[in-house]
C-alpha positions in Angstrom: -15.1 49.5 -2.7 -18.4 49.6 -0.8 -20.0 51.7 -3.5 -18.8 49.4 -6.3 -20.1 46.3 -4.4 -23.5 48.0 -3.9 -23.9 49.2 -7.4 -22.9 45.8 -8.9 -24.8 43.4 -6.6 -27.6 45.5 -5.0 -28.5 48.1 -7.6 -31.1 45.8 -9.3 -33.0 45.5 -6.0 -33.2 49.4 -5.6 -36.3 49.5 -7.9 -38.4 48.3 -5.1 -37.1 50.9 -2.5 -38.9 54.1 -1.7 -38.2 56.9 -4.1 -36.6 59.1 -1.4 -34.1 56.3 -0.6 -33.2 55.8 -4.2 -32.7 59.5 -4.7 -30.6 59.7 -1.6 -32.9 62.3 0.1 -33.0 63.3 3.7 -32.6 60.9 6.6 -33.2 57.9 4.3 -29.9 58.6 2.6 -28.1 59.0 5.9 -29.5 55.7 7.2 -28.5 53.8 4.1 -24.9 55.3 4.2 -24.7 54.2 7.9 -25.7 50.7 6.9 -23.3 50.6 4.0 -20.5 51.6 6.3 -21.2 49.0 8.9 -18.7 46.0 9.3 -21.5 43.5 9.0 -22.6 44.9 5.7 -19.1 44.9 4.3 -18.5 41.3 5.4 -21.7 40.2 3.7 -20.7 41.9 0.5 -17.2 40.5 0.5 -18.6 36.9 1.2 -21.1 37.2 -1.6 -18.5 38.6 -4.0 -16.1 35.8 -3.1 -18.7 33.1 -3.6 -19.7 34.5 -7.0 -16.1 34.9 -8.2 -15.2 31.3 -7.1 -18.1 29.6 -8.9 -16.6 29.4 -12.4 -13.2 28.4 -11.2 -12.9 24.6 -11.2 -9.2 24.0 -11.2 -8.3 20.3 -10.7 -6.7 19.3 -7.5 -7.3 17.8 -4.1 -8.6 21.0 -2.6 -8.7 22.3 1.0 -11.6 19.9 1.8 -10.1 16.5 0.9 -12.3 13.9 -0.9 -11.6 10.5 0.7 -12.7 7.0 -0.1 -12.0 3.6 1.4 -10.5 0.8 -0.6 -10.5 -2.7 0.7 -7.1 -4.1 -0.1 -7.7 -7.8 -0.2 -4.7 -10.1 -0.8 -4.9 -13.9 -0.9 -1.9 -15.7 0.6 1.0 -17.0 -1.4 1.6 -19.8 1.0 -0.5 -21.6 3.8 0.1 -22.3 7.4 0.0 -26.1 8.1 -2.7 -27.1 10.6 -4.3 -24.7 13.0 -1.5 -23.8 15.4 1.7 -21.9 14.9 4.7 -20.8 16.9 6.7 -17.6 16.3 10.4 -17.6 17.1 12.3 -14.3 16.8 16.0 -14.0 16.9 17.4 -10.4 17.3 20.9 -11.0 18.7 22.9 -7.8 18.8 19.9 -5.7 18.0 17.6 -3.8 20.4 16.0 -6.6 22.4 12.5 -5.3 22.6 12.3 -5.2 18.8 12.2 -9.0 18.8 9.6 -9.1 21.6 7.3 -6.7 19.9 7.7 -8.3 16.5 6.7 -11.7 17.9 3.6 -10.3 19.7 2.4 -8.2 16.8 2.8 -11.1 14.3 0.9 -13.5 16.5 -1.9 -11.0 16.9 -2.1 -10.2 13.2 -2.2 -13.8 12.1 -5.0 -14.7 14.5 -6.9 -11.6 13.6 -6.8 -12.4 9.9 -7.5 -16.2 10.3 -9.8 -17.0 13.3 -9.1 -20.7 13.2 -5.4 -20.2 14.1 -4.0 -20.2 17.6 -0.5 -19.4 18.8 1.4 -22.0 20.8 4.9 -22.1 22.2 5.3 -25.9 21.9 4.2 -28.6 19.6 2.7 -26.2 17.0 1.9 -27.4 13.5 3.9 -24.6 11.9 7.1 -23.0 13.0 7.6 -19.4 11.9 11.2 -18.2 12.3 12.1 -14.5 12.1 15.7 -13.2 12.3 16.0 -9.4 12.7 19.1 -8.7 10.5 19.1 -4.9 10.6 17.4 -2.2 12.6 18.3 1.5 12.2 16.5 4.6 13.4 19.0 7.4 13.2 18.3 10.8 14.7 16.5 13.3 12.4 18.9 15.5 10.4 18.1 19.2 9.7 19.3 21.1 6.7 18.6 24.4 5.0 17.6 24.8 1.3 16.3 27.6 -0.9 12.7 27.7 -2.0 10.3 30.2 -3.6 7.3 31.4 -1.8 4.0 31.8 -3.7 4.1 35.1 -5.6 7.7 35.8 -4.8 10.6 35.9 -7.2 13.3 35.9 -4.6 14.5 32.6 -3.0 14.0 32.1 0.7 15.8 29.8 3.1 13.7 26.9 4.3 14.5 24.5 7.1 13.9 20.8 6.3 14.2 17.9 8.7 14.7 14.4 7.3 13.4 11.2 9.2 14.7 7.8 8.2 14.3 4.2 9.5 15.1 0.7 8.3 14.1 -2.8 9.5 15.0 -6.0 7.7 13.9 -9.5 8.8 14.7 -12.9 7.3 11.6 -15.0 7.7 10.7 -18.6 7.0 7.7 -20.9 7.8 8.2 -24.7 8.2 5.8 -27.6 8.6 7.0 -29.2 11.8 5.6 -32.7 11.0 7.2 -33.1 7.6 10.1 -30.6 8.0 9.1 -29.1 4.7 9.7 -25.4 4.2 6.4 -23.7 3.4 7.7 -20.2 2.6 10.8 -18.0 3.1 11.4 -14.4 2.3 13.6 -11.4 3.2 11.3 -8.6 4.4 12.3 -5.0 4.3 10.6 -1.9 5.7 12.0 1.6 5.0 11.0 5.1 6.0 12.4 8.2 4.4 10.7 11.5 4.4 11.4 15.2 4.8 9.3 17.8 6.6 9.2 21.6 6.4 6.9 24.1 8.2 4.0 23.0 6.0 4.4 19.2 6.5 5.9 16.4 4.3 7.7 17.5 1.2 7.3 14.0 -0.3 3.8 13.1 0.7 4.9 10.2 2.9 6.9 8.3 0.3 8.5 5.5 2.2 10.7 2.9 0.4 8.9 -0.4 0.8 6.6 0.7 3.6 2.9 0.2 3.0 0.2 2.8 3.1 -1.2 1.5 6.3 0.0 4.5 8.2 -0.9 7.2 5.7 -4.4 7.5 7.2 -6.2 10.7 6.4 -7.7 12.6 9.2 -9.8 15.8 9.0 -8.6 16.5 5.4 -4.9 16.2 6.3 -2.7 13.2 5.8 -0.7 11.8 8.7 2.3 12.1 6.3 2.1 15.8 6.9 3.2 15.3 10.5 6.7 14.2 11.4 6.6 10.8 13.2 7.8 10.5 16.8 10.5 8.0 17.6 7.8 5.5 18.9 5.6 6.1 15.8 8.4 5.5 13.4 9.5 2.3 15.2 5.9 1.0 15.1 5.5 1.9 11.4 8.5 -0.3 10.6 7.3 -3.1 12.8 3.8 -3.0 11.5 5.0 -3.0 7.9 7.2 -6.1 8.4 4.3 -7.9 10.2 1.8 -7.0 7.4 4.2 -8.3 4.7 4.7 -11.6 6.5 1.0 -12.0 7.3 0.0 -11.4 3.7 2.1 -14.4 2.6 0.4 -16.8 5.0 -3.2 -15.8 5.5 -6.0 -13.8 3.7 -5.7 -10.1 4.5 -8.3 -7.4 4.1 -7.0 -4.0 4.9 -9.0 -0.8 4.7 -7.1 2.0 3.1 -8.2 5.6 2.9 -7.3 7.1 -0.5 -7.7 10.7 -1.8 -9.6 11.5 -5.0 -8.8 14.6 -7.1 -11.6 17.1 -7.3 -12.8 20.0 -9.6 -14.5 19.0 -12.8 -13.9 15.4 -11.7 -16.5 15.7 -8.9 -19.3 14.2 -11.0 -17.2 11.1 -11.7 -16.4 10.9 -8.0 -20.0 10.2 -7.3 -19.7 6.9 -9.1 -16.6 6.1 -7.0 -18.6 6.8 -3.9 -21.2 4.3 -5.0 -18.6 1.7 -5.6 -19.3 1.7 -9.4 -15.7 1.5 -10.4 -16.1 0.1 -13.9 -18.4 2.9 -14.8 -16.1 5.4 -13.0 -13.2 4.2 -15.1 -15.2 4.4 -18.3 -16.2 7.9 -17.5 -12.7 9.1 -16.8 -11.1 7.4 -19.7 -13.7 8.7 -22.3 -13.6 12.2 -20.8 -11.8 14.7 -23.0 -8.4 15.3 -21.5 -7.9 18.7 -19.9 -5.8 21.0 -22.2 -3.4 21.8 -19.4 -1.2 18.8 -18.5 -1.0 19.8 -14.9 -4.8 19.7 -14.7 -5.1 16.4 -16.6 -2.6 14.8 -14.2 -5.4 14.7 -11.7 -7.7 12.8 -14.1 -4.9 10.3 -14.7 -4.5 9.9 -10.9 -8.2 9.2 -10.5 -8.0 6.6 -13.3 -5.2 4.9 -11.3 -7.4 4.8 -8.2 -10.2 3.2 -10.3 -7.9 0.5 -11.6 -6.5 -0.1 -8.1 -10.1 -0.5 -6.7 -11.0 -3.0 -9.5 -7.8 -5.0 -8.7 -8.7 -5.4 -5.1 -12.2 -6.5 -6.0 -11.1 -9.1 -8.5 -11.2 -12.8 -7.8 -8.7 -13.7 -10.5 -5.1 -13.1 -9.5 -4.0 -12.5 -13.1 -6.7 -10.0 -13.7 -5.9 -8.3 -10.4 -2.2 -8.1 -11.4 -3.1 -6.5 -14.8 -5.3 -3.9 -13.1 -2.6 -3.0 -10.6 -0.1 -2.6 -13.5 -2.6 -0.3 -15.2 -3.0 1.6 -12.0 0.8 2.0 -11.7 1.0 3.3 -15.3 -1.6 6.0 -14.7 -0.1 7.0 -11.4 3.2 7.3 -13.2 1.8 9.5 -15.9 0.2 11.7 -13.3 3.6 12.2 -11.7 5.2 13.0 -15.1 2.6 15.6 -15.8 2.7 17.3 -12.4 5.8 16.1 -10.4 5.3 18.7 -7.6 2.0 17.1 -6.4 3.1 15.2 -3.4 -0.1 13.2 -3.0 0.7 11.5 -6.4 3.7 9.8 -4.8 1.8 8.1 -2.0 0.3 5.2 -4.0 3.5 4.0 -5.6 4.8 1.8 -2.8 1.3 0.4 -2.1 1.0 -0.6 -5.7 4.5 -2.1 -6.1 3.9 -4.3 -3.0 0.6 -5.6 -4.3 2.0 -6.2 -7.8 4.9 -8.2 -6.4 2.4 -10.2 -4.3 0.1 -11.0 -7.3 3.2 -11.8 -9.5 4.2 -14.5 -7.0 0.6 -15.8 -6.9 0.2 -15.9 -10.7 3.4 -17.9 -11.1 2.1 -20.6 -8.9 0.7 -23.7 -10.7 -2.8 -25.1 -10.6 -3.4 -26.8 -7.3 -6.2 -29.0 -6.0 -7.9 -28.1 -2.8 -6.1 -30.9 -1.0 -2.7 -30.2 -2.6 -1.0 -28.8 0.5 -1.0 -29.7 4.1 -3.7 -27.8 6.1 -5.5 -26.6 3.0 -8.9 -27.5 4.4 -8.5 -25.2 7.4 -7.4 -22.5 5.0 -10.5 -22.9 3.0 -12.6 -22.4 6.2 -10.6 -19.4 7.2 -10.8 -17.9 3.7 -14.5 -18.2 3.6 -14.8 -16.5 7.0 -12.6 -13.6 6.1 -14.2 -13.0 2.7 -17.7 -13.1 4.0 -16.9 -10.0 6.0 -15.8 -8.0 3.0 -18.1 -5.8 1.0 -18.0 -7.9 -2.1 -19.0 -11.6 -2.4 -15.9 -13.7 -3.3 -17.1 -17.3 -3.4 -14.4 -18.6 -5.7 -11.7 -16.6 -3.9 -12.8 -17.7 -0.4 -12.8 -21.4 -1.5 -9.4 -21.4 -3.1 -7.6 -18.5 -1.6 -3.9 -18.4 -2.4 -4.0 -20.3 -5.7 -3.5 -18.9 -9.2 -6.1 -21.3 -10.5 -8.2 -23.7 -8.5 -9.7 -27.0 -9.8 -12.6 -28.5 -8.0 -11.6 -31.4 -5.8 -14.3 -33.6 -7.2 -12.7 -33.5 -10.7 -9.2 -34.1 -9.4 -7.4 -37.4 -10.3 -7.3 -39.9 -7.5 -3.6 -39.5 -7.0 -3.5 -35.8 -7.1 -3.9 -35.3 -3.4 -0.4 -36.6 -2.9 1.2 -34.0 -5.2 2.5 -30.9 -3.6 2.9 -27.5 -5.2 5.2 -27.7 -8.3 6.9 -24.8 -10.1 7.0 -21.5 -8.3 9.2 -18.4 -7.8 12.8 -19.2 -8.5 15.4 -19.2 -5.7 18.4 -17.2 -6.8 22.0 -16.6 -5.7 21.1 -13.3 -4.1 18.4 -14.9 -1.9 20.9 -17.6 -0.7 23.4 -14.9 0.1 20.7 -13.0 2.0 19.9 -16.2 4.0 23.6 -16.6 4.9 23.9 -13.0 5.9 20.8 -13.3 8.1 22.8 -15.9 10.1 20.3 -18.7 9.6 21.8 -22.0 10.5 23.3 -24.1 7.7 20.8 -26.9 8.0 17.8 -24.6 7.4 19.5 -22.9 4.4 20.2 -26.3 2.8 16.6 -27.4 3.5 15.3 -24.3 1.8 17.5 -25.0 -1.3 16.6 -28.6 -1.5 12.8 -27.9 -1.2 12.7 -24.9 -3.5 10.1 -25.6 -6.2 12.3 -23.8 -8.8 15.8 -22.4 -8.8 17.8 -20.0 -11.0 21.3 -20.2 -9.7 24.3 -18.7 -11.4 27.0 -21.4 -10.9 29.5 -20.1 -13.5 33.0 -19.4 -12.3 32.2 -15.8 -11.7 29.0 -16.8 -10.0 30.7 -19.1 -7.6 33.4 -16.5 -6.8 30.7 -14.0 -6.0 29.0 -16.6 -3.7 32.2 -17.4 -1.9 33.0 -13.7 -1.4 29.6 -13.4 0.4 30.1 -16.4 2.6 28.3 -19.0 0.6 30.5 -22.1 0.4 31.0 -25.7 1.6 27.8 -27.7 2.1 25.5 -24.8 1.1 27.3 -24.4 -2.3 27.2 -28.2 -2.8 23.4 -28.2 -2.1 22.9 -25.5 -4.7 24.8 -27.5 -7.3 22.8 -30.6 -6.5 19.5 -28.8 -6.7 20.4 -27.1 -10.0 21.1 -30.5 -11.6 17.6 -31.6 -10.8 16.1 -29.0 -13.0 13.4 -26.4 -12.6 10.6 -29.0 -12.5 11.8 -30.4 -9.2 9.0 -31.3 -6.8 9.5 -30.6 -3.1 8.3 -34.2 -2.3 11.2 -35.7 -4.2 13.4 -34.8 -1.2 
């Protein structure tokens, strides 16, 4: 081996050596043989050979040294807090008591962090935010054995896999205390489900509806490669619920570390590093696809990242939603072409959550700046938040949370009295969820009456299904009355 390495890599340099050494005469030959046999010389030869051999190999992948970038995930709110003060009330009867205490504390902190004008009050607040913890489960991890194939082996081996799961569901609503009008309501769910073997996560941290907040990448390794402790899993679920609620009420700007595939994609990655996402996308899409589908999957994944970055930088909710859909399509194609790459799975939930958010936002009608109570403070807050971001978003900061914003100077004189009109439809399933969340009858009826749009199934079968799930009496009557008023119902009509 030493002779081959010498003859291949060092023979060209022998022309400059003394003749006696080249001919191997006398003590010169003995000295050279001694050097060639030394461990240091062998190590140098092996390193040089390895470096030369690895140069032409540019297989696509994430590599040992991970390439990471930071995306600023900016989401405008789909609703607005009235005034500048809020109170958070959490009901968690029959469920671990400290869950409710921590949820209240974390939500107050998150809202005030994202909107500096807001303050938390226990009495006489402008907005009441009610949360009912309907389900919390964090079962003990389960261990199983499955067969797998080691690299280079044709015989299956037994592998121990441990599964970690968790679930937290919360029925949330926000109400303007002065008018009694419901500003927003939603059933929030956070799930965690992942398996771990000796090498880390087998799914890359795929977690139901949990966001990517906790998939931070450290030292080239994802936290998803490490099983969560009981406390970490509990905090993951709480933080995800808090993030979902906060994103509906205030502007949020979350920094997310994302992996980029490497190999022959490194040149295009330089454009991503510089924030030139449109150019990066053009480069990747016009690049000749790699012949091997498994290799080209990484190009498609990077295209997904580019679309996602463009979506978060967009000031137009409809354009952002379109970019997110394109990102999801390319992430999906990457998974189809290389289903065993666990890091392809990580963005899916993040994208689905953002698409759902922008879908709600795009369905909202044109509003004037003074259309909803407390919109002026929201304008101020939005400007403050957006100024801190890496991109200028003047339009977004002035009219955060609206699908389209008309300047107040051009609004009709009477438009200030008009509230938000048509929005996401309230359905049978959502009413059932409110009942199962043990919300009081008065609040449920108020939500039904003030819903900007409804899509109730009040056929015979629909009513039977509602009754089987506890929806009856005054609640069912309110649903029928609201359905007769039509989808163009205005909240102010109540």
